[in-house]
ROLUMRO-959122 format. One record per residue (C-alpha): residue number from 1; residue in one letter; x, y, z. Coordinates in steps of 0.1 Angstrom, whole numbers, m for minus. Layout:
N
<semi NUM A <X Y Z>>
...
END
This chain:
580
<semi 1 M <318 m119 183>>
<semi 2 Q <330 m101 152>>
<semi 3 D <363 m83 152>>
<semi 4 T <363 m45 154>>
<semi 5 R <369 m39 117>>
<semi 6 S <340 m61 107>>
<semi 7 A <317 m44 133>>
<semi 8 L <327 m10 119>>
<semi 9 S <323 m21 83>>
<semi 10 E <286 m29 90>>
<semi 11 H <281 8 96>>
<semi 12 G <300 16 64>>
<semi 13 I <332 27 82>>
<semi 14 R <364 15 65>>
<semi 15 L <397 15 84>>
<semi 16 R <431 3 73>>
<semi 17 D <437 m15 106>>
<semi 18 D <420 m19 140>>
<semi 19 K <449 m10 163>>
<semi 20 P <438 7 195>>
<semi 21 G <440 45 192>>
<semi 22 N <427 73 171>>
<semi 23 H <419 69 134>>
<semi 24 K <406 93 106>>
<semi 25 T <385 83 76>>
<semi 26 T <357 94 53>>
<semi 27 C <322 95 67>>
<semi 28 P <297 71 51>>
<semi 29 S <269 94 61>>
<semi 30 C <279 126 44>>
<semi 31 S <312 123 24>>
<semi 32 S <296 112 m9>>
<semi 33 S <275 144 m10>>
<semi 34 R <303 168 m2>>
<semi 35 R <326 186 m26>>
<semi 36 K <357 173 m6>>
<semi 37 K <347 137 m8>>
<semi 38 S <381 124 4>>
<semi 39 D <383 147 34>>
<semi 40 P <388 124 65>>
<semi 41 C <361 141 86>>
<semi 42 L <352 110 106>>
<semi 43 S <372 104 139>>
<semi 44 V <372 68 152>>
<semi 45 T <387 58 185>>
<semi 46 I <394 21 192>>
<semi 47 E <398 11 228>>
<semi 48 H <420 m18 240>>
<semi 49 D <389 m39 248>>
<semi 50 G <378 m36 211>>
<semi 51 R <351 m10 217>>
<semi 52 A <350 17 190>>
<semi 53 V <334 51 190>>
<semi 54 W <331 76 162>>
<semi 55 N <320 111 154>>
<semi 56 C <318 131 122>>
<semi 57 H <330 167 125>>
<semi 58 H <310 176 94>>
<semi 59 C <275 161 98>>
<semi 60 S <278 151 136>>
<semi 61 W <270 114 129>>
<semi 62 S <282 94 159>>
<semi 63 G <279 59 173>>
<semi 64 A <298 31 190>>
<semi 65 T <302 m7 187>>
<semi 66 G <319 m36 203>>
<semi 67 G <338 m39 236>>
<semi 68 E <331 m59 268>>
<semi 69 G <301 m46 287>>
<semi 70 Y <289 m24 259>>
<semi 71 R <252 m25 251>>
<semi 72 P <243 m6 220>>
<semi 73 A <210 13 224>>
<semi 74 R <184 18 198>>
<semi 75 E <189 52 181>>
<semi 76 R <167 79 193>>
<semi 77 R <171 110 172>>
<semi 78 T <164 145 185>>
<semi 79 Y <161 175 162>>
<semi 80 R <173 210 169>>
<semi 81 R <150 238 157>>
<semi 82 P <168 270 148>>
<semi 83 D <158 304 162>>
<semi 84 R <139 325 138>>
<semi 85 V <156 357 126>>
<semi 86 V <135 387 138>>
<semi 87 E <144 411 111>>
<semi 88 P <157 392 80>>
<semi 89 Q <178 414 57>>
<semi 90 R <170 416 20>>
<semi 91 P <193 442 6>>
<semi 92 E <192 453 m31>>
<semi 93 T <222 432 m38>>
<semi 94 L <203 401 m27>>
<semi 95 L <172 410 m48>>
<semi 96 A <194 418 m78>>
<semi 97 W <211 383 m75>>
<semi 98 F <177 366 m76>>
<semi 99 A <164 389 m104>>
<semi 100 K <193 377 m126>>
<semi 101 R <179 343 m121>>
<semi 102 G <143 353 m131>>
<semi 103 I <130 353 m95>>
<semi 104 S <111 384 m82>>
<semi 105 A <114 402 m49>>
<semi 106 A <79 391 m41>>
<semi 107 T <89 354 m44>>
<semi 108 V <120 360 m23>>
<semi 109 A <99 375 4>>
<semi 110 K <72 347 1>>
<semi 111 F <98 321 9>>
<semi 112 G <114 342 37>>
<semi 113 V <148 341 21>>
<semi 114 Y <174 365 34>>
<semi 115 K <211 375 35>>
<semi 116 T <233 365 64>>
<semi 117 R <268 355 73>>
<semi 118 Q <278 320 84>>
<semi 119 W <307 298 92>>
<semi 120 F <314 271 65>>
<semi 121 P <335 243 79>>
<semi 122 Q <345 229 45>>
<semi 123 I <364 261 37>>
<semi 124 E <371 270 73>>
<semi 125 R <359 306 73>>
<semi 126 E <329 328 75>>
<semi 127 E <311 339 43>>
<semi 128 D <282 361 32>>
<semi 129 C <255 337 21>>
<semi 130 I <218 333 13>>
<semi 131 A <196 317 39>>
<semi 132 F <167 294 28>>
<semi 133 P <143 288 57>>
<semi 134 Y <126 253 58>>
<semi 135 E <92 259 74>>
<semi 136 W <66 233 81>>
<semi 137 D <32 237 98>>
<semi 138 G <41 271 111>>
<semi 139 T <74 261 126>>
<semi 140 L <110 267 114>>
<semi 141 R <126 233 112>>
<semi 142 N <159 240 93>>
<semi 143 V <178 267 75>>
<semi 144 K <201 259 45>>
<semi 145 Y <228 283 36>>
<semi 146 R <245 289 2>>
<semi 147 T <274 311 m8>>
<semi 148 A <279 328 m42>>
<semi 149 D <304 300 m52>>
<semi 150 K <280 272 m42>>
<semi 151 Q <293 262 m8>>
<semi 152 F <264 247 13>>
<semi 153 R <257 240 49>>
<semi 154 Q <226 234 71>>
<semi 155 E <217 238 107>>
<semi 156 K <230 211 130>>
<semi 157 D <207 181 136>>
<semi 158 P <178 195 115>>
<semi 159 E <144 178 112>>
<semi 160 P <143 161 77>>
<semi 161 V <116 181 59>>
<semi 162 F <110 193 24>>
<semi 163 F <117 229 13>>
<semi 164 N <82 245 9>>
<semi 165 A <66 215 27>>
<semi 166 D <34 233 35>>
<semi 167 S <26 235 m2>>
<semi 168 I <18 197 m3>>
<semi 169 A <m20 194 m8>>
<semi 170 D <m44 165 m10>>
<semi 171 S <m55 155 m45>>
<semi 172 E <m32 180 m62>>
<semi 173 D <m1 173 m83>>
<semi 174 L <32 176 m64>>
<semi 175 I <63 188 m82>>
<semi 176 V <96 175 m66>>
<semi 177 C <127 196 m76>>
<semi 178 E <164 192 m68>>
<semi 179 G <170 226 m52>>
<semi 180 E <155 257 m36>>
<semi 181 L <160 279 m67>>
<semi 182 D <141 254 m89>>
<semi 183 V <112 255 m64>>
<semi 184 M <111 293 m66>>
<semi 185 A <114 292 m104>>
<semi 186 M <83 269 m105>>
<semi 187 V <64 293 m83>>
<semi 188 E <73 321 m107>>
<semi 189 A <58 300 m135>>
<semi 190 G <25 298 m115>>
<semi 191 F <28 264 m98>>
<semi 192 L <18 262 m62>>
<semi 193 H <26 227 m50>>
<semi 194 V <64 224 m53>>
<semi 195 V <91 210 m29>>
<semi 196 S <127 201 m29>>
<semi 197 L <151 179 m8>>
<semi 198 P <176 196 14>>
<semi 199 N <205 175 3>>
<semi 200 G <200 177 m35>>
<semi 201 A <211 148 m58>>
<semi 202 P <238 122 m51>>
<semi 203 S <272 126 m66>>
<semi 204 G <279 89 m65>>
<semi 205 P <265 56 m51>>
<semi 206 E <243 62 m21>>
<semi 207 T <257 51 13>>
<semi 208 S <227 59 35>>
<semi 209 D <190 68 34>>
<semi 210 K <196 103 49>>
<semi 211 R <189 121 16>>
<semi 212 Y <154 106 13>>
<semi 213 E <142 110 50>>
<semi 214 P <118 139 42>>
<semi 215 F <97 113 23>>
<semi 216 G <92 95 56>>
<semi 217 T <85 128 75>>
<semi 218 H <58 138 49>>
<semi 219 W <47 103 39>>
<semi 220 D <10 106 48>>
<semi 221 S <8 139 28>>
<semi 222 V <27 125 m2>>
<semi 223 M <4 95 m4>>
<semi 224 K <m26 118 m8>>
<semi 225 V <m14 138 m37>>
<semi 226 R <m27 131 m72>>
<semi 227 R <6 126 m91>>
<semi 228 V <42 131 m83>>
<semi 229 L <60 152 m110>>
<semi 230 I <97 147 m107>>
<semi 231 A <116 177 m120>>
<semi 232 T <152 169 m109>>
<semi 233 D <182 181 m129>>
<semi 234 M <188 167 m164>>
<semi 235 D <222 152 m156>>
<semi 236 E <234 119 m143>>
<semi 237 P <230 128 m105>>
<semi 238 G <195 142 m112>>
<semi 239 E <185 110 m131>>
<semi 240 Q <198 89 m102>>
<semi 241 L <178 110 m78>>
<semi 242 A <147 107 m100>>
<semi 243 Q <150 70 m102>>
<semi 244 E <152 66 m64>>
<semi 245 I <122 90 m58>>
<semi 246 A <101 70 m83>>
<semi 247 R <111 37 m67>>
<semi 248 R <101 49 m32>>
<semi 249 V <69 67 m41>>
<semi 250 G <58 42 m67>>
<semi 251 R <64 45 m104>>
<semi 252 D <27 42 m112>>
<semi 253 R <22 76 m96>>
<semi 254 C <52 94 m110>>
<semi 255 Y <58 115 m140>>
<semi 256 R <91 129 m153>>
<semi 257 V <94 166 m161>>
<semi 258 R <120 170 m189>>
<semi 259 M <136 204 m197>>
<semi 260 P <140 215 m233>>
<semi 261 L <172 215 m254>>
<semi 262 H <187 249 m262>>
<semi 263 G <203 242 m296>>
<semi 264 D <224 211 m289>>
<semi 265 V <227 220 m251>>
<semi 266 Q <204 203 m226>>
<semi 267 C <187 228 m203>>
<semi 268 K <197 216 m169>>
<semi 269 D <169 225 m145>>
<semi 270 A <138 246 m138>>
<semi 271 N <157 278 m131>>
<semi 272 D <178 275 m163>>
<semi 273 C <145 269 m183>>
<semi 274 L <129 300 m167>>
<semi 275 L <159 321 m177>>
<semi 276 D <166 307 m212>>
<semi 277 H <130 301 m223>>
<semi 278 G <106 319 m200>>
<semi 279 K <76 310 m178>>
<semi 280 E <54 297 m206>>
<semi 281 V <80 270 m218>>
<semi 282 L <86 260 m182>>
<semi 283 R <48 255 m177>>
<semi 284 E <47 234 m209>>
<semi 285 C <75 212 m196>>
<semi 286 V <55 205 m165>>
<semi 287 E <22 201 m184>>
<semi 288 H <38 176 m208>>
<semi 289 A <55 155 m181>>
<semi 290 E <59 119 m192>>
<semi 291 P <43 90 m173>>
<semi 292 W <68 68 m156>>
<semi 293 P <67 44 m173>>
<semi 294 I <42 50 m201>>
<semi 295 D <15 24 m196>>
<semi 296 G <3 4 m226>>
<semi 297 L <18 8 m261>>
<semi 298 H <55 15 m263>>
<semi 299 E <80 23 m290>>
<semi 300 I <113 6 m291>>
<semi 301 E <130 40 m286>>
<semi 302 D <113 42 m252>>
<semi 303 F <136 14 m240>>
<semi 304 A <168 25 m258>>
<semi 305 L <185 37 m226>>
<semi 306 E <175 6 m207>>
<semi 307 V <188 m17 m234>>
<semi 308 M <221 1 m237>>
<semi 309 D <225 0 m200>>
<semi 310 L <221 m37 m201>>
<semi 311 Y <246 m40 m229>>
<semi 312 D <271 m18 m210>>
<semi 313 G <265 m36 m177>>
<semi 314 K <249 m6 m161>>
<semi 315 G <214 m20 m156>>
<semi 316 P <202 m40 m126>>
<semi 317 Q <228 m66 m119>>
<semi 318 P <222 m102 m106>>
<semi 319 Q <228 m103 m69>>
<semi 320 T <243 m132 m49>>
<semi 321 T <224 m147 m20>>
<semi 322 G <256 m149 m1>>
<semi 323 F <258 m187 m8>>
<semi 324 V <287 m184 m33>>
<semi 325 E <283 m219 m45>>
<semi 326 L <246 m212 m54>>
<semi 327 D <256 m184 m77>>
<semi 328 K <260 m209 m106>>
<semi 329 A <224 m220 m102>>
<semi 330 F <206 m188 m89>>
<semi 331 K <211 m151 m86>>
<semi 332 Y <183 m126 m84>>
<semi 333 V <176 m92 m100>>
<semi 334 P <158 m65 m80>>
<semi 335 G <121 m64 m90>>
<semi 336 Q <116 m102 m95>>
<semi 337 F <90 m125 m80>>
<semi 338 I <105 m156 m65>>
<semi 339 A <86 m187 m54>>
<semi 340 V <102 m208 m26>>
<semi 341 T <89 m242 m15>>
<semi 342 G <98 m272 5>>
<semi 343 I <83 m300 26>>
<semi 344 P <75 m287 62>>
<semi 345 N <105 m289 85>>
<semi 346 H <130 m292 57>>
<semi 347 G <145 m258 64>>
<semi 348 K <131 m234 37>>
<semi 349 S <123 m206 62>>
<semi 350 R <158 m210 78>>
<semi 351 V <175 m208 44>>
<semi 352 I <156 m175 36>>
<semi 353 D <166 m161 70>>
<semi 354 Q <202 m168 63>>
<semi 355 I <199 m151 29>>
<semi 356 I <184 m121 47>>
<semi 357 V <214 m118 70>>
<semi 358 Q <240 m125 43>>
<semi 359 T <227 m99 18>>
<semi 360 A <222 m73 45>>
<semi 361 R <259 m78 55>>
<semi 362 L <271 m79 19>>
<semi 363 R <251 m50 4>>
<semi 364 D <232 m35 34>>
<semi 365 E <200 m47 18>>
<semi 366 K <168 m41 38>>
<semi 367 W <140 m66 42>>
<semi 368 A <104 m66 53>>
<semi 369 L <90 m99 66>>
<semi 370 F <55 m113 69>>
<semi 371 S <59 m145 89>>
<semi 372 P <29 m153 112>>
<semi 373 E <36 m190 115>>
<semi 374 T <69 m184 132>>
<semi 375 G <58 m154 153>>
<semi 376 N <78 m122 154>>
<semi 377 G <97 m130 187>>
<semi 378 N <108 m164 175>>
<semi 379 H <117 m152 141>>
<semi 380 I <139 m124 155>>
<semi 381 A <155 m150 177>>
<semi 382 D <163 m171 146>>
<semi 383 L <178 m141 129>>
<semi 384 C <199 m133 160>>
<semi 385 E <213 m169 159>>
<semi 386 I <224 m165 123>>
<semi 387 W <239 m131 129>>
<semi 388 V <258 m141 160>>
<semi 389 G <266 m176 149>>
<semi 390 A <255 m192 182>>
<semi 391 P <223 m208 196>>
<semi 392 F <197 m185 212>>
<semi 393 F <186 m211 237>>
<semi 394 D <205 m235 260>>
<semi 395 G <217 m267 244>>
<semi 396 P <247 m289 238>>
<semi 397 T <267 m259 227>>
<semi 398 P <271 m226 246>>
<semi 399 R <243 m201 239>>
<semi 400 M <248 m165 230>>
<semi 401 S <252 m139 257>>
<semi 402 S <226 m112 265>>
<semi 403 R <250 m87 250>>
<semi 404 D <251 m107 218>>
<semi 405 V <213 m106 217>>
<semi 406 S <214 m68 222>>
<semi 407 D <241 m63 195>>
<semi 408 A <221 m85 170>>
<semi 409 M <188 m67 176>>
<semi 410 A <205 m33 172>>
<semi 411 W <219 m44 139>>
<semi 412 L <187 m61 127>>
<semi 413 N <167 m30 138>>
<semi 414 E <183 m10 110>>
<semi 415 R <178 m36 83>>
<semi 416 V <148 m58 90>>
<semi 417 F <111 m47 94>>
<semi 418 M <82 m69 104>>
<semi 419 L <48 m69 87>>
<semi 420 G <16 m83 100>>
<semi 421 A <m18 m77 115>>
<semi 422 V <m28 m87 151>>
<semi 423 E <m66 m87 149>>
<semi 424 H <m73 m99 113>>
<semi 425 T <m58 m121 86>>
<semi 426 P <m44 m97 61>>
<semi 427 S <m52 m97 24>>
<semi 428 I <m25 m93 m2>>
<semi 429 D <m37 m57 m9>>
<semi 430 W <m34 m48 28>>
<semi 431 L <1 m64 30>>
<semi 432 L <15 m48 m1>>
<semi 433 E <3 m14 11>>
<semi 434 R <24 m19 43>>
<semi 435 A <53 m31 22>>
<semi 436 R <50 1 1>>
<semi 437 A <54 21 33>>
<semi 438 A <85 1 42>>
<semi 439 V <100 9 8>>
<semi 440 I <93 46 11>>
<semi 441 R <102 51 48>>
<semi 442 H <131 27 52>>
<semi 443 G <144 19 17>>
<semi 444 V <134 m18 19>>
<semi 445 S <143 m37 m13>>
<semi 446 N <131 m73 m4>>
<semi 447 I <97 m85 8>>
<semi 448 V <92 m120 22>>
<semi 449 I <57 m135 25>>
<semi 450 D <61 m168 45>>
<semi 451 P <38 m186 38>>
<semi 452 Y <12 m178 12>>
<semi 453 N <m16 m197 30>>
<semi 454 E <m15 m172 59>>
<semi 455 L <m30 m145 36>>
<semi 456 E <m67 m139 36>>
<semi 457 A <m80 m160 8>>
<semi 458 S <m117 m151 4>>
<semi 459 R <m126 m146 m32>>
<semi 460 P <m158 m140 m53>>
<semi 461 D <m179 m171 m59>>
<semi 462 K <m172 m172 m96>>
<semi 463 L <m134 m169 m92>>
<semi 464 T <m116 m202 m90>>
<semi 465 E <m85 m207 m68>>
<semi 466 T <m64 m208 m99>>
<semi 467 E <m77 m175 m110>>
<semi 468 F <m73 m161 m75>>
<semi 469 V <m36 m172 m73>>
<semi 470 S <m29 m157 m108>>
<semi 471 Q <m43 m123 m97>>
<semi 472 L <m23 m124 m65>>
<semi 473 I <9 m132 m83>>
<semi 474 S <2 m104 m108>>
<semi 475 K <m3 m79 m79>>
<semi 476 C <30 m90 m64>>
<semi 477 K <49 m87 m97>>
<semi 478 K <34 m53 m104>>
<semi 479 F <45 m41 m69>>
<semi 480 A <80 m56 m74>>
<semi 481 S <84 m39 m108>>
<semi 482 H <71 m5 m97>>
<semi 483 H <93 m4 m66>>
<semi 484 G <124 m23 m78>>
<semi 485 C <117 m46 m48>>
<semi 486 T <121 m84 m49>>
<semi 487 V <91 m104 m36>>
<semi 488 W <99 m138 m21>>
<semi 489 M <68 m160 m17>>
<semi 490 V <69 m192 4>>
<semi 491 I <43 m218 m7>>
<semi 492 H <37 m251 9>>
<semi 493 P <36 m281 m15>>
<semi 494 T <6 m304 m17>>
<semi 495 K <9 m336 3>>
<semi 496 L <33 m358 m15>>
<semi 497 K <31 m396 m13>>
<semi 498 A <64 m414 m5>>
<semi 499 P <70 m448 m20>>
<semi 500 D <65 m477 4>>
<semi 501 G <94 m475 28>>
<semi 502 G <110 m448 8>>
<semi 503 R <119 m412 15>>
<semi 504 E <97 m383 6>>
<semi 505 P <101 m372 m30>>
<semi 506 V <115 m338 m39>>
<semi 507 P <86 m314 m46>>
<semi 508 G <84 m297 m80>>
<semi 509 L <70 m262 m87>>
<semi 510 Y <39 m278 m102>>
<semi 511 D <33 m295 m68>>
<semi 512 L <26 m262 m50>>
<semi 513 A <m8 m258 m33>>
<semi 514 G <m33 m237 m52>>
<semi 515 S <m22 m234 m88>>
<semi 516 A <2 m242 m115>>
<semi 517 H <7 m204 m119>>
<semi 518 W <33 m205 m91>>
<semi 519 R <55 m223 m117>>
<semi 520 N <43 m205 m148>>
<semi 521 K <45 m169 m136>>
<semi 522 A <74 m169 m111>>
<semi 523 D <107 m153 m123>>
<semi 524 A <126 m180 m103>>
<semi 525 G <116 m211 m83>>
<semi 526 L <136 m225 m54>>
<semi 527 V <131 m258 m36>>
<semi 528 V <146 m266 m2>>
<semi 529 Y <149 m304 4>>
<semi 530 R <164 m322 33>>
<semi 531 D <178 m357 28>>
<semi 532 F <176 m372 63>>
<semi 533 E <195 m403 54>>
<semi 534 K <225 m383 42>>
<semi 535 D <221 m356 68>>
<semi 536 C <223 m328 43>>
<semi 537 T <200 m302 27>>
<semi 538 F <197 m294 m10>>
<semi 539 L <189 m260 m23>>
<semi 540 I <175 m265 m58>>
<semi 541 A <169 m238 m84>>
<semi 542 K <140 m254 m104>>
<semi 543 K <133 m224 m126>>
<semi 544 I <154 m194 m138>>
<semi 545 R <138 m170 m162>>
<semi 546 R <169 m150 m171>>
<semi 547 Q <195 m176 m181>>
<semi 548 P <224 m175 m180>>
<semi 549 M <225 m141 m165>>
<semi 550 C <209 m153 m133>>
<semi 551 G <223 m188 m134>>
<semi 552 R <213 m222 m147>>
<semi 553 P <188 m245 m130>>
<semi 554 G <206 m269 m106>>
<semi 555 S <213 m277 m70>>
<semi 556 V <239 m272 m43>>
<semi 557 K <244 m291 m11>>
<semi 558 L <241 m274 23>>
<semi 559 E <253 m286 56>>
<semi 560 F <237 m273 88>>
<semi 561 I <263 m264 114>>
<semi 562 G <244 m267 147>>
<semi 563 A <269 m249 169>>
<semi 564 A <268 m219 146>>
<semi 565 R <231 m222 137>>
<semi 566 R <240 m216 100>>
<semi 567 F <240 m235 67>>
<semi 568 H <273 m240 50>>
<semi 569 A <274 m245 12>>
<semi 570 V <295 m275 4>>
<semi 571 P <323 m265 m21>>
<semi 572 D <320 m280 m56>>
<semi 573 S <285 m294 m49>>
<semi 574 Y <267 m276 m77>>
<semi 575 R <250 m300 m101>>
<semi 576 T <229 m291 m132>>
<semi 577 L <192 m300 m129>>
<semi 578 G <187 m336 m138>>
<semi 579 S <224 m346 m136>>
<semi 580 E <219 m361 m101>>
END
C-alpha cells in the first residue's frame, strides 16, 4: 500500500509530513479560485493506523483515505436546494446600483435579483449583498451572493447549474459569459439565450473540474444549440476559461466574442462594453464573433499568439509517459494521434495500461478506454494490478487484498472511463461521439481504441480499405485537434514470417493491417516487441513527427516485474533507431 502522504497527494492534498495528528493546508478544490489563496482552510487528521480524513471549512469538500479496515466508497453527491425568499427586497439603492451599470429595473426583476444580508466566511462577518438566484426548470437550485467590494459566496452544496439555465434553447445560439452581470448586460442588448458559470474564471492552474460541472448538468441541452458564443472576459483568466470551454464543447461549434478597444484600453467584458459603448456596439461584438478556429484560409497573424507561446514555452508542452527513460525517444503533446502496434501477446496493451496509471498519478490525466477484446472487468483488474503493484489473482506471489481492490477502483473511478457498446459493433463515429461526452462531462484528455479491428468496418462498395482507414484516421485527428485530446490507436500487424528457426521479426509501421496510412498520417508510432530469448521487452518509437521536441526515434528496454505486475524501464537502455 502507499504511504499516507502519497495517498493524500493523489487527491491534490499536500502536507509537510504525515505524522499522526491534525494538519492544516490549502484546499485543492477551492483555494485557487479564492481571493485568499494561501488560507489553510483544509483540515486533515491523520490517525495512528495511517487513515486520513479531511474537510474544507470553505467549500465543505471532505473525504478519507488509507488505514486498516477502511473501504472508500464511491462518491455519491447530494445537493441542497435553498429556500425561496417569499418577498425579495429591491430597494431604490439596489436599482440605482444596477442602473449605474446600464441594467434596468425590469431586468433586475426578470432575474429575481434582490438585496439581502449574509455571512461571508472569508472576511468573517455579515455584509449587505446582492443575491443572484440560480433557477432551472422552475426550481431554485442555488443562490450566489456578492458584496459591493466583490466578496462572493454561494449556498452550501449547490447543484452545479448555469445562471439563466432555462434560456438554453434547441437550434439557437448560446452565449456563455463569465459572470451574472454580463448575462444581464447581454439581455439588455436584446439577447435571450445567455448563461454564465457560478465560479467565474480560474485565477491560476486548474486543480479540479468543479468549475465546469454545469456543462455536465446541461450537456444534453448544450449539445442541441446551434453555436456556442464564448463571451468571457478579455483578460488572461477569461482566455483560459474560454480555451477550456471550447475544448470541452468542441472548437468546431465555438465562436469567440471579443470586446472593443476604448482608445488603447481593452474593454474587459459585456457589462463594460454596455456602459462604455452602448447596446448597439455590444450587439455588433456578438454578431461579429470569430469562428474558433477560422476554417479554411488563414493569415499568418491569426497564429501570432500561438507561435509566440511556443517560442516562450507557453504552448502545449510534451508530456512524459511516466517511463522516464523513454522521454529521450518519445513524449506526446495533447491533440496528437498515436499509432501503437506489436505482435499479439507481446505486451502492447499492458504497456498502454501502465502509461494510463502513470500519467494519471503524475498529472491527474483522465482516460477513456475502448477495449472489447480484454473485456471491461478483466481490463479493470489489470489496471488495479498496476495501481496496487501486486497480482489480482492467486499465484506464486501474494495477491492483493480485497481492500486493495476497493482502493484501486475508487481511485480509477475518478480517472478512467470505459467506452463500448453491448449489442452492436460500434463505428468510429459512434465511438467518437461517446468520447466527446467523456471530454465534456469528465475532462478526459486521452482516448484509447484497442484494437482498431474491433470497430465496425463496413464501407461503401467503391471505397477501398486504404481509403476507409485514411478517412478514419482523419476523423480521429480532427477530434483530437478540436478537443485537445490525444487519441491512442492500437493496430495489429499483418502476419509476419519468421526466418526458419528464428524469432519473429520486429514489426514496422508499414506492416500494420489495413493501410500504409497508419505510418504516414500518425503523429507518432510506437512498437512493443518482446524478445523471449533475452526475457525483455522493447518499447520502440518508430516515428516522431515533432523532433526533437517530442524525442528522437529509438528504443528502450523494459523488464516485467511479475510480483509487482509492472514494467520497469532499464536505466541507460535508450538506443537511437538503427543503432542496435
